N, C-alpha and C positions, 0 to 999 in steps of 0.2 A: 508603359512598362517599367517595373522596378528593376534595379540592377540584377543581372543574372549571376548567381554564385553556384548553383547546381542544376545539372541537366539530367533528365531521365531519358533512356533509350529503350525502344521496344520494337519487336518484329510481329507483324500481324498478317492474317490471311495465309495463302498458300506459300510455302517456302520457295525460295529461289537461290540458285548459286550466286554468291557475292554478298549475301546478307551479312555473313560473318565478317567480311572485309569492311562492310559499312559500319557495323558495330565497333570494330577495331578503330576505324577512323574517327568516329564520334568520341570514343573513350580517350584516345590519345590526343585528340584536339582539346578536349577538356583539360587533360593533364598539361598540355603545352601552355594554355591560357590560365592555368591555376584555378580551374573550376572543379568542383565535385561532380561525380558521375554515378548514376544509379542505373542498373539494368533491371528491366521488368521482365519476369518470366511468363510465358504463355499469354502474351498480348494483354488485351483489355480484361481478360478473365483474371489473370495474375494481378492486375492493377487493382481490381476490385478486392481480391483476396489478400492484398498486401504481400504479394510474393516477390519482393524486391531485394536486390543485393547491391552493396557498394562495389564499384569497379575502379581499378586503377590501371595504369599502362601495363603492368605485368599481368593483369587478369586476362588480357586479350592476346598474349603472345602465342604464336603458332596456330593461329585460327584463320589467317588470310587465305590459306589454300584449302580450307575445309568447306564442303557443301552444307546445305541445311542451315540451321541457326542454333547457336549455342543457348540462346534465350528461349528457344522453343516458340511454338505458335499454337493458338487455339481459337475456336469460334467462341463468342460470348453473347449469350442471350441476356445475361444480366446487364450488360452495358447499354442494351437497347431500352432500358427502363431509366427513369429519372432517378429512382432510389439507387440503382447501380452506379450511375455516373456520380452521384453525390458521394457515395462511398469511396470511389476511385479518387475524387478530388480531395477528400479528407485525408486519405493515405498519402497523397503527394505533399500536402501541407504539412502533415505530421513528420514526413521525412525531410522537410525544408527544401523540396524540389521547386525550382522556379520556372522550368520550361520542359517541354516534351518533344522528342524526336521520334516520329513514327515511320518505320520502314515497312512498306506494304503496298497494296493496290487502292483501287478507288473506294472499295467498302471500308477499309481501314481509315482512308482520308475523310470519308463521310463522318465517321465516328469522332475523328479529331476535329473537325469543323464544328460539330455540335457541342463538343466538350468546351471549345473555345468561346462559343456563343453563350453558353450557359454560365460559365465561371470566369470568363476572361483570361483563361490559361493560355499562355504562349505556346504555339505548336508549329513545327516545320515538318514536312513530309519528304521522305526519300522514296522514289518509286522502285518497288521491288516486286516484279512479276515476270514470269517467263513469256506471257503472251504479248508483251510490248504494246499494250492497248490503252495507254494513258497519254492524254494530250499534254504538250509542254515539254516533251523530251523525245529525241530521236530514238533513244535506247533506254529501256528500263533495266535494273539489275537482273541478271539471269538469262535475259533473252539471248545474248550471244552464245553462252554456254549451252543452252538448250538447242539452239539452232545447230551448233556443231555436233551435238549428241545425235540429233535427228539425222543429219547428213551421213554421219559415220555408220549408223544403223541401217539406213537405206542402201548405202553402198554394199554392206554385208548381205542384205536381202537380195540385192541384184545379182550377187554371185550365184545364189540358189536359184533365182528366177531364170538366169541364163543356162544353168546346168540342166534344168528340167523343162525348159521351154514353157514357163508358167507366166501367168499374169498375176501380179501382186497388188492388192489394195493395201497401202500402208496408211494407217490413221495416226495422226499427230495431234498434239494438244492445240487448242484454240477453239473455245466454245462459242466465243463472239468475235474472234479476230483470226484472220488468216495469215499473219505475219510469218509464223513458223512454216506453215504449209507452203506458202508461195516462195519464200526464199530457200527453203530446204529442197522444194521441188525443182527449182531452177538449178540450184547447186549440185543436186544429185542426178540431173538429167532425166527427171520423170517425163513420161509420155503425156500425162495429163495431171492437172492440179485442180482440186475442188475446195473452194473457201466460202465461208459465210457471206462475204461481201458481194460476191458475184455468183448468181444462180445461173450456171451455164446450161442447165437442162440436161436430162438423160439422153435425148436424141443426139446432142452434140458429143456426149461421152461415147456413145455407140459408134458414131461416125468416126471419131478420132481413132478409136480402137481398130475399127475395120480397116481404115486407111493405113494404120501401122502394120496390120497383118498383110495387106496387099503389097506394102512396100518391102515385105520380106522379114519383118521383125518377128522373131519367134518367142520373144519374152517382153513383157512391158511392166512399168511401174506406174501406179496411179497414187498420188499423194492426196489424202483427204483430211481436211480439218475436222475435228470432232463436231464443230458446229455448222457443218455444210448444210445449205438449205435445199438440197435436192429432194427432201421429203422422205429419204430413206437412210437407215443407219448403214454402216459400212458393210455389215453382213447381208443386208437386203440388197445393197448395191451389187455385191459380188454375185448373189443369186440372180439378179435381173440380168447382169451381163452374161452369166452362163446360159440362161434361158434364151437370150437373143443372139448370142454369139457362141454356139456350142463348140466351136473350134478351140476356144481358150480353156486351158486348165487353170482355174481361178483359186487363189489363196488369199487369206486375210492375215495381216500382222498389225497389232495394236501396240504402239510403243509405250503408251500410258505414262505412269509416273516415273519411269526411268529418265525422262527428259528434265525432271525437276532436280535430280540428284547429280552427284559427281563434283569433282574439284572445279572451281570457277575458272574460266578462261582468264588469260592475262588481261584482255580487254575489260572484262567484268571486275577484276580486282582493281585496276587502275580507276575505272569509273566509280566504283564504290568508295574508294579512298578520296577522290576528288569531291563527290557529293556529300560524304560525311563530314569533311572539313568545311565545306561551304554551309552546311546546315547549322553547325555550331557558330560560325561567324555571323550568320544572319541573325541569330538569336542574340548574340552579343551586341549587334548593331540596333537592337530594339525592334527587329522585324518579326512578324508573326503571320500565321495563315498563308504560308507560302510553301510551295513544292520546289525543290531543286531538280534540275534536269540538264540535258546536254542538247545543245543546238549548234551546228557548225563547228563541233569540237570545242565549244566554249561552255562553261558552267553557267547557267542562267537560273532565274527564279520565276515562278508563275503562280499567280493567285490560286490557292489550293481549290477554290470553288470552280474556277475556270478549268483547272486540270481534271476535275471530276466530271463536269458537264461538257467539256470540249469534244469528247468522243475521239475517234482515231479515223484515219483515212489510209486506205491501202494504196501502195505505190502502183499507179495505173501504167506508168512507163514500164515497170517490171512485169506487169500483166501482158503488156503488148509484146515485150521481149519474149516472154514465155510462149506466146502464141506462135511466134515466128520460129523459135529454135526447137519447138516440139512437133513441127510439122513433119 
């Protein structure tokens, strides 16, 4: 690698609370080390269209507390083509950019790896996704905030459930990962938790709800990850329970994209700051194709290909605990 003099930073994929804090950390680290910094609007699509802007320490003031991403995010069909990536590379060279920091999930990292392989362009990834489903870090940016948003919403739904003696199915985000559902379910005292990693079956769900009813519970909360493998969506689940347990007055609440928004938690702000600084320092040390992450409260780096392919694993101890305390 040649000496790094200017770094570009971008956000890609779904937005997550803490992305702005990470942008801020990258930009101010560049200022600290007397490096130039460029922000790329709209991810890879903006890179192809040369939608770049010079950033300095003052450009990122008062954004650490803001949700979303000031650099925006977008899907890019063009970057999936060799011609699109060639144009992106030419734009970076024209701007005299020497390295790229990508804040996003595994899809964004896959694009970064391909870009590096084709053009030898140094890249470092910062994991930003509320799903927390990337190998090589215990926490991704936005996960802690989304989790607290979900718990707060479920607490409020329980007030209504208790007032009207109702059963609520609450769907949270997590198409392929049940981290939000499992932790929010335990934290909010849900009677049952359905996640993609564990197909608990409809019979068990009915048994659990019937057991709760016999125990005298007049209201219940079932937290469902959107990727639950029961074979039914949340509305079909609610209908199935109504048909088999007519004693329950069933309602559905889908939290949806509200989980992605809002001011990032202190944890996410601090994590973003630590990862942003580390990303810049890795590039200055001549490192590339790495993802920064957190393990045992220490900032580490992982080969970005391993981070993409490594998958995630649910906390089986927490699953066991949930079985015990929802009895």
